[in-house]
C-alpha positions in Angstrom: 16.6 -35.3 -15.2 18.9 -32.6 -13.7 22.2 -34.1 -12.8 22.9 -31.7 -9.9 20.0 -33.0 -7.9 20.9 -35.8 -5.4 18.9 -38.9 -5.2 16.9 -40.0 -2.2 19.1 -41.6 0.4 16.8 -43.9 2.4 13.2 -44.1 3.5 14.0 -43.3 7.1 16.5 -40.6 6.5 15.5 -37.1 7.1 15.0 -35.3 3.8 18.1 -33.9 2.2 16.3 -30.7 1.6 15.8 -29.8 5.2 19.0 -31.2 6.7 20.6 -28.3 8.6 24.0 -29.9 8.1 23.9 -28.9 4.5 22.8 -25.3 5.0 24.9 -22.2 5.4 24.4 -18.5 5.2 23.6 -17.3 1.7 24.3 -13.9 0.1 26.2 -12.6 3.1 27.4 -9.4 1.3 23.8 -8.4 0.6 22.8 -9.2 4.1 25.5 -6.9 5.5 24.5 -4.2 3.0 20.8 -4.5 4.1 21.7 -4.2 7.8 23.7 -1.1 7.1 20.9 0.4 5.0 18.4 -0.3 7.9 20.8 1.5 10.3 20.9 4.4 7.9 17.2 4.4 7.6 16.8 4.7 11.4 19.3 7.5 11.4 17.3 9.4 8.7 14.2 9.1 10.8 16.0 10.3 13.9 17.6 13.2 12.0 14.2 14.4 10.6 12.6 14.1 14.0 15.3 16.1 15.8 15.2 19.1 13.5 13.1 21.1 16.0 14.5 19.6 19.2 18.2 20.0 18.6 19.9 22.1 21.3 22.7 23.2 18.9 20.7 24.3 15.9 21.4 28.0 16.5 17.8 28.9 16.0 16.7 29.2 19.6 14.6 26.1 19.6 15.8 24.9 23.0 12.7 23.6 24.9 10.6 24.1 21.8 10.0 20.5 20.6 6.8 21.1 18.6 6.5 22.3 15.0 3.8 24.8 14.2 2.6 25.5 10.6 1.4 28.9 9.5 -1.1 27.3 7.1 -1.7 23.7 7.8 -4.0 23.3 4.7 -1.0 23.7 2.4 0.5 20.5 3.9 -2.7 18.5 3.2 -1.9 18.1 -0.5 -0.6 14.7 -1.5 1.9 16.5 -3.7 3.9 17.4 -0.6 5.4 13.9 -0.6 6.3 14.3 -4.3 7.7 17.8 -3.9 9.5 16.8 -0.7 8.5 20.0 1.2 5.5 21.7 2.9 5.1 25.1 1.3 4.3 27.1 4.4 6.4 28.9 7.1 7.1 26.8 10.2 8.3 27.7 13.6 9.3 25.6 16.6 7.1 26.3 19.7 7.0 25.2 23.3 3.2 24.5 23.2 0.6 24.3 20.6 -2.0 27.1 20.5 -5.0 26.5 22.7 -7.0 29.5 21.4 -8.5 30.5 18.1 -7.8 34.1 17.1 -6.6 36.2 14.1 -3.7 38.5 13.7 -6.1 41.5 13.2 -7.9 40.9 16.5 -4.7 40.0 18.5 -2.8 43.2 17.6 -5.6 45.3 19.2 -5.3 43.6 22.6 -2.0 43.8 24.5 -2.5 40.5 26.3 -3.6 38.6 23.2 -0.6 40.0 21.3 1.8 38.8 23.9 0.4 35.3 23.4 0.1 35.6 19.6 3.6 36.7 18.8 5.1 33.5 20.5 4.0 31.8 17.2 5.7 34.3 15.0 9.1 33.7 13.4 10.4 36.8 15.0 9.1 40.0 16.7 7.3 41.7 13.8 7.5 45.1 15.4 3.9 46.3 15.1 5.0 49.9 15.5 6.9 49.9 12.3 5.0 47.3 10.3 1.3 47.1 9.4 -0.7 43.9 9.4 -0.5 43.5 5.5 3.3 44.0 5.8 3.6 41.3 8.5 1.6 38.9 6.4 3.4 39.8 3.2 6.8 39.1 4.9 5.4 35.9 6.4 6.5 36.9 9.9 3.3 35.7 11.6 0.4 33.4 10.8 -2.8 35.0 9.6 -4.7 33.2 12.4 -4.2 30.7 15.1 -6.4 27.5 15.5 -6.7 25.6 18.7 -4.4 22.6 18.2 -3.1 19.5 19.8 0.4 17.9 19.5 0.7 14.8 17.4 4.1 13.4 16.2 5.7 16.6 17.5 3.5 18.6 15.1 0.5 20.9 15.9 -2.7 19.8 14.3 -6.1 21.4 14.6 -8.2 19.9 17.4 -11.5 19.1 15.6 -14.5 18.1 17.7 -18.3 18.0 17.7 -21.1 19.4 19.8 -24.3 17.7 18.9 -24.4 18.1 15.1 -22.0 21.0 14.9 -18.3 20.7 14.1 -16.0 22.7 16.4 -12.4 23.7 16.5 -11.3 23.6 20.1 -14.6 24.7 21.8 -15.7 27.2 19.1 -18.2 26.7 16.3 -16.9 29.5 14.2 -13.6 31.4 13.7 -12.5 34.6 12.1 -9.8 34.2 9.5 -9.2 37.9 9.0 -11.6 38.2 6.1 -14.9 36.9 7.4 -16.5 34.7 10.0 -16.2 31.0 8.9 -17.9 27.9 10.0 -15.6 25.3 11.5 -16.8 22.7 9.1 -15.0 24.6 6.3 -11.8 23.0 7.6 -13.2 19.5 7.0 -15.1 20.1 3.8 -16.4 16.9 2.3 -16.4 15.0 5.6 -18.7 14.6 8.5 -17.5 14.0 12.0 -20.5 12.0 12.8 -19.7 9.6 10.0 -16.1 9.2 11.2 -17.3 8.6 14.7 -19.7 5.7 13.8 -17.8 4.2 10.8 -15.1 2.3 12.7 -17.4 0.1 14.8 -19.8 -0.7 11.9 -16.9 -1.1 9.4 -15.0 -3.4 11.7 -18.2 -5.5 12.2 -18.4 -6.0 8.4 -14.7 -6.8 8.2 -15.1 -9.3 11.0 -17.8 -11.0 8.8 -15.2 -11.2 6.0 -12.8 -12.9 8.4 -15.4 -15.4 9.5 -16.5 -16.1 5.9 -12.9 -16.7 4.9 -12.3 -19.0 7.8 -15.5 -20.9 7.1 -14.6 -21.2 3.5 -11.1 -22.5 4.2 -12.4 -25.0 6.8 -15.0 -26.3 4.3 -12.3 -26.4 1.6 -10.2 -28.7 3.9 -12.9 -31.4 4.0 -15.2 -30.6 1.0 -12.8 -29.1 -1.6 -14.6 -30.5 -4.6 -18.1 -29.4 -3.6 -16.9 -26.1 -2.3 -15.1 -25.1 -5.5 -18.1 -25.8 -7.7 -20.5 -24.1 -5.1 -18.1 -21.1 -5.1 -18.1 -20.9 -8.9 -21.9 -21.0 -9.0 -22.2 -18.4 -6.3 -19.8 -16.0 -8.0 -21.9 -16.2 -11.1 -25.0 -15.7 -9.1 -23.6 -12.7 -7.2 -22.5 -11.0 -10.4 -25.9 -11.8 -12.0 -27.6 -10.2 -8.9 -25.5 -7.1 -9.4 -26.6 -6.9 -13.0 -30.3 -7.2 -12.0 -30.0 -4.7 -9.2 -28.3 -2.1 -11.5 -30.9 -2.7 -14.2 -33.8 -2.1 -11.7 -32.1 1.2 -10.6 -31.6 2.2 -14.3 -35.2 1.6 -15.1 -36.6 3.3 -12.0 -34.7 6.5 -12.8 -36.3 6.7 -16.3 -38.8 9.5 -15.4 -36.8 11.2 -12.7 -36.0 14.8 -13.5 -32.3 15.4 -14.2 -31.4 11.7 -14.2 -30.7 11.7 -18.0 -27.8 14.1 -17.9 -24.4 12.6 -18.7 -21.4 12.1 -16.4 -19.4 14.5 -18.6 -22.0 17.2 -18.2 -22.1 16.7 -14.4 -18.3 16.7 -14.1 -16.4 15.8 -10.9 -18.4 16.1 -7.7 -16.9 15.5 -4.2 -20.1 13.9 -3.1 -20.1 10.6 -5.0 -23.7 9.8 -4.0 -24.8 12.4 -6.6 -23.7 10.0 -9.3 -26.2 7.4 -8.1 -29.0 9.6 -9.2 -27.9 9.5 -12.8 -29.0 6.7 -15.2 -25.7 6.7 -17.0 -23.9 5.6 -13.8 -26.1 2.5 -13.4 -25.7 1.8 -17.2 -21.9 1.8 -16.7 -22.2 -0.6 -13.8 -24.4 -2.9 -15.9 -21.9 -3.0 -18.7 -18.9 -3.6 -16.4 -20.7 -6.5 -14.6 -22.0 -8.0 -17.8 -18.4 -8.1 -19.3 -17.1 -9.6 -16.0 -19.9 -12.3 -16.1 -19.2 -13.0 -19.8 -15.4 -13.4 -19.2 -16.0 -15.7 -16.2 -18.4 -18.0 -18.1 -16.2 -18.2 -21.1 -13.1 -19.1 -19.0 -15.2 -21.8 -17.2 -16.3 -23.3 -20.4 -12.8 -23.6 -21.8 -11.2 -24.6 -18.5 -13.8 -27.1 -17.3 -11.5 -30.1 -17.7 -8.6 -28.3 -16.1 -10.7 -27.2 -13.2 -11.5 -30.8 -12.3 -7.8 -31.6 -12.0 -7.2 -28.3 -10.2 -9.8 -29.3 -7.6 -7.8 -32.4 -6.9 -4.7 -30.2 -6.5 -6.7 -28.0 -4.1 -7.5 -31.1 -2.0 -3.8 -32.0 -1.7 -3.1 -28.4 -0.7 -5.9 -28.6 1.9 -4.2 -31.7 3.4 -0.9 -29.8 3.6 -2.6 -26.8 5.2 -4.2 -29.3 7.7 -0.7 -30.4 8.8 0.4 -26.7 9.1 -2.8 -25.1 10.5 -0.8 -22.2 12.0 0.0 -21.1 8.5 -3.5 -19.6 8.2 -2.6 -17.0 10.8 0.8 -16.1 9.4 -0.6 -13.3 7.2 -1.5 -11.5 10.5 2.2 -11.4 11.3 3.1 -10.2 7.8 0.4 -7.5 8.1 1.8 -6.4 11.4 5.3 -6.0 10.0 4.0 -4.2 6.9 2.0 -1.8 9.2 5.3 -1.0 11.0 7.1 -0.4 7.7 4.3 1.8 6.3 3.9 3.8 9.5 7.7 4.4 9.8 7.9 5.5 6.2 4.9 7.9 6.6 6.2 9.5 9.8 9.7 9.9 8.3 8.3 11.4 5.1 6.3 13.9 7.2 9.3 14.8 9.3 11.5 15.3 6.2 8.9 17.1 4.1 8.2 19.6 6.9 11.7 20.3 8.0 12.5 23.0 5.3 13.0 26.6 6.1 12.4 29.8 4.0 15.2 30.9 1.7 15.4 34.5 0.7 17.2 35.8 -2.3 18.0 39.2 -3.9 15.6 40.4 -6.5 15.9 43.5 -8.8 13.8 44.8 -11.6 16.9 45.3 -13.8 20.0 43.2 -14.4 21.9 43.0 -11.1 25.1 41.1 -10.5 23.8 40.3 -7.0 20.5 38.9 -8.2 19.5 35.4 -6.9 22.1 35.6 -4.1 21.0 34.4 -0.7 20.2 37.1 1.8 18.8 37.7 5.3 15.8 40.1 5.4 16.6 41.4 8.9 20.1 42.7 8.0 19.7 43.3 4.3 20.6 46.8 3.1 19.2 47.9 -0.3 22.0 48.8 -2.7 20.6 52.3 -3.4 24.0 53.6 -4.4 24.7 50.7 -6.7 23.9 51.9 -10.3 23.1 48.3 -11.3 20.9 47.4 -8.3 19.0 50.6 -7.4 15.8 48.8 -6.3 17.1 45.5 -5.0 15.0 43.7 -2.4 15.5 40.7 -0.2 12.4 38.6 -0.9 11.2 35.1 -0.1 12.2 32.6 -2.9 11.3 29.1 -1.8 11.3 26.7 1.1 14.5 24.6 1.5 17.6 25.7 3.3 21.3 26.4 2.7 22.6 24.1 5.5 24.2 20.7 4.5 21.1 19.0 5.8 18.7 21.0 3.6 20.9 20.7 0.5 20.8 16.9 0.8 17.1 16.8 1.9 16.0 15.6 -1.5 18.4 12.6 -1.3 17.1 11.8 2.2 13.5 11.7 0.9 14.6 9.5 -2.0 16.4 7.2 0.5 13.2 7.1 2.6 11.1 6.0 -0.4 13.6 3.4 -1.6 14.1 1.8 1.8 10.3 1.7 2.2 10.0 -0.4 -1.0 13.0 -2.5 0.1 11.7 -3.2 3.6 8.1 -3.9 2.4 9.4 -6.3 -0.2 11.6 -8.0 2.4 8.6 -8.6 4.7 6.6 -10.0 1.8 9.5 -12.2 0.8 10.0 -13.4 4.4 6.4 -14.6 4.4 6.7 -16.4 1.1 9.9 -18.2 2.1 8.5 -19.1 5.5 5.3 -20.6 4.1 7.3 -22.4 1.3 9.6 -24.0 3.9 6.7 -25.2 6.0 4.8 -26.7 3.1 8.0 -28.2 1.6 8.7 -29.9 4.9 5.3 -31.6 4.5 6.0 -32.7 0.9 9.5 -34.1 1.6 8.6 -35.9 4.8 8.6 -39.7 4.0 6.0 -40.2 6.8 3.8 -37.1 7.1 2.8 -37.9 10.7 6.2 -38.9 12.1 8.8 -36.9 10.0 7.0 -33.5 10.1 8.7 -31.0 12.5 6.8 -30.2 15.7 6.4 -26.6 14.7 7.0 -26.4 11.0 6.1 -22.8 10.6 8.4 -21.6 13.4 11.2 -23.8 12.2 10.9 -22.4 8.7 10.8 -18.8 9.9 14.0 -19.5 12.0 15.8 -21.1 9.0 14.8 -18.1 6.8 16.1 -15.5 9.2 19.2 -17.5 10.3 20.5 -18.6 6.9 18.7 -16.7 4.2 18.3 -13.1 5.2 20.8 -12.1 2.5 18.9 -14.0 -0.2 15.6 -12.3 1.0 17.4 -8.9 0.9 18.8 -9.6 -2.5 15.5 -10.5 -4.1 13.7 -7.6 -2.5 16.4 -5.2 -3.5 16.1 -6.1 -7.2 12.3 -5.6 -7.0 12.7 -2.3 -5.1 15.0 -0.9 -7.8 12.4 -1.6 -10.4 9.6 -0.1 -8.3 11.6 3.1 -7.6 12.2 3.5 -11.3 8.4 3.2 -11.8 7.9 5.9 -9.2 10.4 8.2 -10.9 8.6 7.6 -14.3 5.3 8.6 -12.6 7.0 11.7 -11.2 8.3 12.6 -14.6 4.9 12.0 -16.1 3.3 14.3 -13.5 5.9 17.0 -14.4 5.2 16.7 -18.1 1.4 16.9 -17.9 1.4 20.2 -19.7 4.0 19.2 -22.3 3.0 19.1 -26.0 5.8 16.7 -27.1 3.8 13.7 -28.2 7.0 11.6 -28.8 8.1 12.2 -25.2 4.7 11.1 -23.9 4.7 8.0 -26.1 8.2 7.1 -25.0 7.3 7.6 -21.4 4.2 5.5 -21.8 6.2 2.7 -23.3 8.8 2.8 -20.5 6.0 2.7 -17.9 4.5 -0.3 -19.6 7.8 -2.2 -19.9 8.8 -1.6 -16.3 5.3 -2.7 -15.2 5.8 -6.0 -17.0 9.3 -6.3 -15.7 8.0 -5.9 -12.1 5.4 -8.6 -12.6 8.0 -11.0 -14.0 10.5 -10.3 -11.2 7.7 -10.9 -8.6 6.9 -14.2 -10.2 10.6 -15.3 -10.5 11.3 -14.1 -6.9 8.4 -16.1 -5.5 9.7 -19.4 -7.1 13.3 -18.5 -6.2 12.3 -18.2 -2.5 10.7 -21.7 -2.7 14.0 -23.1 -4.1 16.0 -21.4 -1.4 13.7 -22.8 1.2 14.2 -26.3 -0.2 17.9 -26.4 -1.0 19.4 -23.5 0.9 21.4 -22.2 -2.1 22.0 -18.5 -2.9 19.4 -16.4 -4.6 20.9 -16.3 -8.1 21.4 -20.0 -8.2 17.9 -20.7 -6.9 16.3 -18.2 -9.3 18.1 -19.8 -12.2 17.1 -23.3 -11.1 13.5 -22.3 -10.6 13.2 -20.5 -14.0 14.6 -23.5 -16.0 12.5 -25.9 -13.9 9.4 -24.0 -14.8 10.3 -23.8 -18.4 10.7 -27.5 -18.6 7.2 -27.9 -17.2 5.6 -24.8 -18.8 2.4 -26.7 -19.8 1.8 -27.9 -16.3 2.5 -24.4 -14.9 -0.1 -22.7 -17.2 -2.7 -25.4 -17.1 -2.7 -26.4 -13.5 -0.9 -23.9 -11.3 -2.6 -20.9 -12.9 -6.1 -22.5 -12.9 -5.9 -22.9 -9.2 -4.9 -19.2 -8.9 -8.1 -18.5 -11.0 -10.2 -20.5 -8.6 -8.8 -18.8 -5.6 -9.4 -15.4 -7.3 -13.1 -16.4 -7.7 -13.1 -17.2 -3.9 -11.9 -13.7 -3.2 -14.6 -12.2 -5.5 -17.2 -14.3 -3.7 -16.3 -13.1 -0.2 -15.9 -9.4 -1.3 -19.3 -9.7 -3.1 -21.2 -11.2 -0.2 -19.7 -8.7 2.3 -20.2 -5.8 -0.1 -23.9 -6.6 -0.6 -24.4 -6.9 3.2 -22.5 -3.6 3.7 -24.7 -1.8 1.1 -28.0 -2.8 2.7 -26.6 -2.1 6.2 -25.1 1.4 5.6 -27.6 2.6 3.1 -30.6 1.9 5.3 -32.7 0.6 2.4 -33.7 -2.5 4.4 -36.1 -2.3 7.3 -34.1 -4.9 9.2 -31.1 -2.6 9.5 -32.8 0.8 10.0 -32.5 0.7 13.8 -28.9 -0.7 13.9 -27.3 1.2 11.0 -25.7 4.5 11.8 -27.0 7.7 10.2 -24.5 8.7 7.6 -24.2 11.5 5.0 -21.9 9.6 2.7 -22.6 5.9 3.2 -20.4 5.0 0.1 -17.3 5.8 2.2 -17.7 2.9 4.7 -18.9 0.6 1.9 -15.8 1.3 -0.1 -13.7 0.8 3.0 -15.4 -2.5 3.7 -14.9 -3.7 0.1 -11.2 -2.9 0.1 -10.7 -4.3 3.6 -12.6 -7.5 2.7 -10.5 -8.1 -0.4 -7.2 -7.8 1.6 -8.6 -10.1 4.3 -9.6 -12.7 1.8 -6.3 -12.2 -0.1 -4.4 -12.8 3.2 -6.1 -16.1 3.8 -6.1 -17.3 0.2 -2.5 -16.3 -0.3 -1.6 -19.2 2.1 -3.4 -21.6 -0.2 -1.8 -20.0 -3.3 1.7 -20.4 -1.7 0.9 -24.0 -0.8 -0.1 -24.8 -4.3 3.0 -23.2 -5.8 5.3 -25.0 -3.3 3.7 -28.4 -3.9 3.8 -27.9 -7.6 7.5 -26.9 -7.6 8.4 -29.8 -5.3 6.5 -32.2 -7.6 8.5 -31.0 -10.6 11.8 -31.5 -8.6 10.7 -34.9 -7.3 9.8 -36.0 -10.8 13.3 -35.1 -12.1 15.2 -36.4 -9.0 13.5 -39.7 -8.7 12.0 -42.3 -11.1 9.6 -44.2 -8.8 11.8 -47.3 -8.5 12.5 -49.1 -5.3 15.9 -47.4 -5.0 14.6 -43.9 -5.9 10.8 -43.8 -5.0 8.8 -40.6 -5.2 8.2 -38.4 -2.2 4.8 -37.3 -3.6 1.7 -38.9 -2.3 -0.2 -41.4 -4.5 -3.1 -38.9 -4.8 -0.8 -36.1 -6.0 0.9 -38.4 -8.5 -2.5 -39.4 -9.9 -3.4 -35.7 -10.2 -0.4 -34.3 -11.9 0.7 -37.2 -14.1 -2.4 -37.7 -16.1 -1.8 -37.9 -19.8 -4.3 -35.2 -20.4 -1.9 -32.6 -18.8 0.8 -33.2 -21.4 -1.8 -32.6 -24.2 -3.5 -29.5 -22.9 -5.3 -27.8 -25.7 -4.0 -24.6 -27.1 -7.1 -22.6 -26.4 -6.8 -23.2 -22.7 -3.2 -22.1 -22.7 -4.0 -18.9 -24.6 -6.8 -18.0 -22.3 -4.8 -18.5 -19.2 -2.0 -16.3 -20.6 -4.5 -13.6 -21.3 -6.0 -13.9 -17.8 -2.6 -13.8 -16.2 
């Protein structure tokens, strides 16, 4: 037994582990560092937001708080966040355009031109410049689109009249080359789908919530029956998927064009096209068959371990019953993560669109002034210079020469890094809060009398009051690894066209190693937070204690703790499968019962995919509480086993049922096949 662990004091004494007299603030330096980083993060957001509304920016943007893009479509690429800039001219305006017109038509009308040139970077001087010259020098946008302000940016105001997509109030617009339909701006989408999807999708997600709650309530009272029913239903749902795909595969046998391959078809933005190809359904059959085979094999080899894991689930259900509010804690975590993601996204947009055009000197021959920064309005060609006879001041890139623009790349990097740090901190806070609540159940001598009145709130208060530094420390380590993985992905993107096979191999190895490192750190952090919640020690000491404690009980970790994770994973699959089947029949309209209620959609796979992803996250949120409960009880059991010996002077804190579950002789002699399979699964 570990010598540093104190023995139990007395039966009526409040547990040592939760005595506030023994607690103090941990990892204070990291806590201060985290607070300073958050303050800097807020400052970065304010700085990016105020680029267009600063009174002293010297660019005449007083009373012009809105940013207008010459070509909004260039900002739609996801590469904008990787390149850290939106490659289109931008001007600050007082109001967003409320008309749709082109430069060609506006120049011909004096009144329209007065309105149009307010969206130019400067007065283009139509008497001395032609339309092609204005566009070439990027002085004015090629066309204006009726827009509305959002986040101090002007975005096209898309709408719908009947079945026709409109921009502002117009069904078509002239882009200077030809008359275009407004739907060209939203290719691949349908506004009618967007209009009806939220209500129907939310209804399906509500079903996922109800199913998850029903499953957890039944698990509370009928854990044994529910686990085996769940296993059978998962096998049945996957089997139904195989049968359904087989029927579709056979029905397309004589359909013209159904035998072409996916490679011949290539990528199509309308994914429903793939459902008319036999090879697609064959791929579904193979994937589901492999999944079914793996599940059945695992169940065969783990059947004895599952019986014991079911008993552990019953004990976890009793703990959840004492802390019922824990089931709703994931909603709080989701709310905090939404704030973090939203702030990161808005800040990224502000920073990536705050660049300005940079002009440099270009010359056809060698010129000593080449690549120097210049200003087009005041640039005088060096015609008398023999080395630079045809020098021009041309657009080079979007950035800036001010200190702000020079360090913009570092601000973007800081934004991404703080996003990872804050997101990991929120997740860590949830794990420590739940661990503290469930540990208070375990270490209470009398579960009814010694439990805190509000165990979840008390645990949240302890975590924030004493252990913010430890949470920040653990999440910082994880954020560093994650930012390295992002940089590796960025390098991989840049080297797509490279022919150096060794570099590609080395990069692939690095990506694999850091992926494994991230998984290990997540596992270690999770158990370290449990130890911090129990003993109130700093992060490094807790992580070390948790690691060696798990190594001393590695057989139990693999055979019991991970089997329960597998059971909970099957529960997630069951909920996702049931909701997915319902969503398919509802949105596809293949069932007469839903033809009147289902919305008419062009791409019904979009809401189905949304429902599947949403259902998984909902189920994961509810089942993560059970997973954290199992991990906490298991770690507390290992600690209890090393601290106490079951004698009258040092009795166990564990319940009789839990002792019977985890101390069976069969656990210590787990067969090697089970261990190997669980390591493969994990």
